[in-house]
C-alpha positions in Angstrom: 77.2 55.7 128.3 81.0 55.3 128.8 82.9 53.0 126.4 85.5 52.3 129.0 85.9 48.7 130.2 85.5 48.2 133.9 88.8 48.2 135.7 88.5 44.7 137.0 87.8 43.3 133.5 90.7 45.3 132.1 93.1 43.9 134.6 91.9 40.4 133.8 92.6 40.9 130.1 96.1 42.1 130.8 96.9 39.1 132.9 95.7 36.7 130.1 97.5 38.7 127.3 100.9 38.9 128.9 101.7 35.1 128.8 100.2 34.8 125.3 102.5 37.6 124.0 105.5 36.1 125.9 105.0 32.8 124.1 105.3 34.6 120.8 108.7 36.1 121.7 111.8 34.1 120.9 114.1 33.8 123.9 117.0 32.5 121.8 117.1 29.3 123.8 116.7 25.9 121.9 113.5 24.0 122.7 113.6 20.8 124.7 114.5 18.0 122.3 114.2 14.3 123.0 116.9 12.1 121.5 115.8 8.6 120.2 118.2 5.7 120.1 118.3 2.3 118.4 120.3 -0.8 119.3 121.6 -1.9 115.9 124.0 -4.8 116.3 126.6 -6.3 113.9 127.4 -10.0 114.0 130.9 -10.5 112.8 131.2 -14.3 113.1 131.0 -16.6 110.1 127.6 -18.1 109.2 127.0 -21.6 110.5 125.5 -24.5 108.6 121.7 -24.6 108.9 119.7 -27.7 110.1 117.9 -28.8 106.9 114.3 -27.9 106.9 114.5 -25.9 110.1 112.2 -23.0 110.7 112.6 -20.7 113.7 109.7 -18.6 114.7 110.4 -15.7 117.1 107.7 -14.3 119.4 107.2 -10.7 120.6 109.3 -10.4 123.8 107.8 -9.6 127.2 109.4 -7.1 129.6 109.4 -6.4 133.3 106.9 -3.6 134.1 109.8 -1.7 135.7 111.6 -1.3 132.4 108.8 -1.1 129.8 108.9 2.7 129.3 110.7 4.0 126.3 112.5 6.6 128.4 115.9 5.6 129.7 116.1 4.6 133.4 119.0 5.3 135.7 119.7 3.7 139.1 121.0 6.6 141.2 121.1 5.0 144.6 120.7 1.5 146.0 116.9 2.1 146.3 116.0 4.9 143.8 115.7 5.3 140.1 115.4 8.3 137.8 113.9 8.5 134.3 115.6 10.5 131.6 112.9 12.5 129.7 115.4 13.6 127.0 116.7 10.1 126.1 114.5 7.3 124.9 114.3 4.2 122.7 113.2 4.6 119.1 110.4 2.1 119.7 109.4 0.1 122.8 112.5 -1.6 124.3 111.0 -5.1 124.1 110.2 -4.7 120.4 113.6 -3.2 119.7 115.5 -6.0 121.5 113.3 -8.7 119.9 114.1 -7.3 116.5 117.8 -7.5 117.1 117.6 -11.0 118.4 115.6 -12.0 115.3 118.1 -10.5 112.9 121.1 -12.0 114.8 119.7 -15.5 114.6 118.7 -15.0 111.0 122.3 -14.0 110.2 123.8 -16.9 112.3 122.8 -19.4 109.6 121.7 -22.0 112.2 118.2 -22.2 110.8 117.1 -22.4 107.1 114.4 -19.8 107.9 113.8 -17.3 110.7 110.3 -15.9 110.7 108.2 -13.8 113.1 105.1 -14.9 114.9 102.8 -13.7 112.1 104.3 -16.1 109.5 102.2 -19.0 108.1 105.2 -21.2 107.9 105.1 -24.3 110.2 107.9 -23.9 112.7 110.3 -26.5 113.8 111.7 -24.3 116.6 110.1 -21.5 118.7 111.8 -18.7 120.6 110.4 -16.8 123.5 112.2 -13.9 125.3 111.7 -11.9 128.5 113.6 -8.7 129.3 114.3 -8.8 133.0 116.5 -5.8 133.5 117.4 -2.8 131.3 118.9 0.3 133.0 122.0 2.3 133.6 123.5 1.8 137.1 124.9 5.3 137.9 124.7 4.8 141.7 128.6 4.8 141.8 129.7 7.8 139.9 133.2 6.5 139.5 132.0 3.4 137.7 128.8 3.6 135.7 127.4 0.4 134.3 125.0 -0.7 131.6 122.8 -3.5 132.9 120.9 -6.0 130.7 119.3 -9.3 131.7 117.5 -11.4 129.2 115.7 -14.7 129.6 115.6 -16.9 126.5 113.6 -20.0 125.9 114.2 -22.1 122.8 111.6 -24.8 122.0 111.7 -27.6 119.5 108.7 -29.2 118.0 108.4 -32.9 118.6 105.2 -34.1 117.0 102.3 -32.0 118.4 104.4 -30.9 121.4 107.0 -28.2 121.9 109.9 -29.3 124.1 112.4 -27.0 125.7 116.0 -27.1 124.3 117.4 -24.1 126.3 115.9 -22.1 129.1 118.4 -19.7 130.5 118.9 -16.2 131.9 121.8 -14.1 130.6 123.0 -11.1 132.7 125.6 -8.6 131.5 127.1 -5.6 133.4 129.1 -3.5 131.0 131.4 -0.7 132.4 130.9 2.6 130.8 133.4 5.4 130.0 131.0 8.0 131.4 127.5 8.2 132.9 125.7 9.5 129.8 122.9 8.3 127.5 125.2 7.7 124.4 127.7 5.7 126.5 124.8 3.7 128.0 123.5 2.8 124.5 126.9 1.5 123.5 127.0 -0.5 126.7 123.6 -2.1 126.1 124.7 -2.9 122.5 127.8 -4.7 123.8 125.8 -6.5 126.5 123.2 -7.7 123.9 126.0 -8.8 121.5 127.7 -10.8 124.3 124.3 -12.4 125.3 123.5 -13.4 121.7 127.0 -14.8 121.1 126.7 -16.9 124.2 123.1 -18.0 123.3 124.3 -19.0 119.8 127.1 -21.0 121.3 124.6 -22.7 123.6 122.4 -23.6 120.6 125.4 -25.1 118.8 125.9 -27.5 121.7 122.3 -28.8 121.5 120.7 -31.2 119.0 118.8 -28.7 116.9 
């Protein structure tokens, strides 16, 4: 009896083996690498005087379904968008932005305590947030823009009820030096800093 493999089977083995061997051979090209970005902010203004006994509790922010993915989103025409597989947020964008808002308000000094939603402290104030827009507008190549729109609702406890102090939408369009992911991150950081500085000023004009 012959030990030779049938020709059809031999050809099938060769077809399977070639891709496997090719995968073991280095081509000298770097693998595809995703870059992850944060949005760390720096508040440079002096600390304010806290309202005695005030406790601000911040909630997890919601986000529009269009912008909830971690990968960066670019507007490339009036009606079309493109995702960037190679550039993404370090964590979900709503968690990232909520953290920066929490830290900013903690550093502002407006409240004696700033805690998250899991805290057992009884809050005097309550903050909700909604990310309404978060993308790079590259539809005009000569003028790329970082777009960030944030809705913020500050509530104050009055007895057993929570009454709104501020409910406002903040929209920022920041021009970029170039249509790139690193430039877009810097634009988003500038947009968020401007929004929070404006929100802080709005809070100072209310009866906290």
